[in-house]
Steps between C-alpha positions, in 0.01 A plus 500: 500500500128431495288496812455125462877444479557716806238311700637165385857598593386624841318173566801298389727698732259460791497121477755362740636156416736304725623722785857375480572438135746221428389347171511586130378844407694669778855603569681236700739554786848540355379628161664815368267790574396665172662841470272797440479875490212716623434849631367562846214736576748788534641435154826351629648214298532157661730243339507162673832434326654783705396336828570127466712257304863412434573814296440723802778567749427290812472801729233653274283188476183485704225241544165613362144418602244564227124488545279517191166665577202685357282770652194272487666216696384480864755232600773727360411766756541244779832373369640849441410597857709205618781590259522846659569327834764278341667795335571642846643164616716449190646835392776317308236365257358726230121477477298603198142465388412453135153599385377289210309640202382828647590857412706726719194728520309214668780376723651822634193629689425150625849457646479846658162417656638171635801690642746242368869584520640203308604615151245415231598412144252509211467198269237665278483224238580199721838419343683465830215298649520271198873441553432418865193289423298721734162385371324590823542768762665518733804311377807535719855432380814515708823537300840445656795728433630261234182547296345162582141442610514416870123485569184516289134492599163597363205625700494619857424309815622631836611148591794549257622817672743307717629309197574827322678632810708180525596524132612859551700392805674229297574741220642771723695251712657352187582851382662594829722190494576506127874479430462784246398742775 
């Protein structure tokens, strides 16, 4: 990748369109979440298809919160700080961060310096981000245990923190009262 391409991609990812995306060019609530595979920073495989969806035994399904980020994204740092708080409140939800278009050699020391404990997956070439239409960072996606998109937003604004918390409450309440449980 040329320097120009890298700069252009970084600028494109930094632009934050509509904070709560609900139109074309995004995943809509109720859409099937695109399945993907990635490795985390420790080299452990992550298969979304082993966490959500109808093929998974109900007791093994878990809701997932995904936040797409990059190391150059200042709003990402703010959102991820908030996500660490939420992770303590919602231990029944699996949280993961997906770095877009950066090497493990760039991301690993950054994550260590930030002292983040949420697992980080590497999307080196942006394929997962493309499936999720994560054209800016941060992009947050909440996936229910059935593999459906339950919430989707681009950008970060602290005024949406309560909305995210409410969506997680709905998701975990529905899970607790699900007849399959």
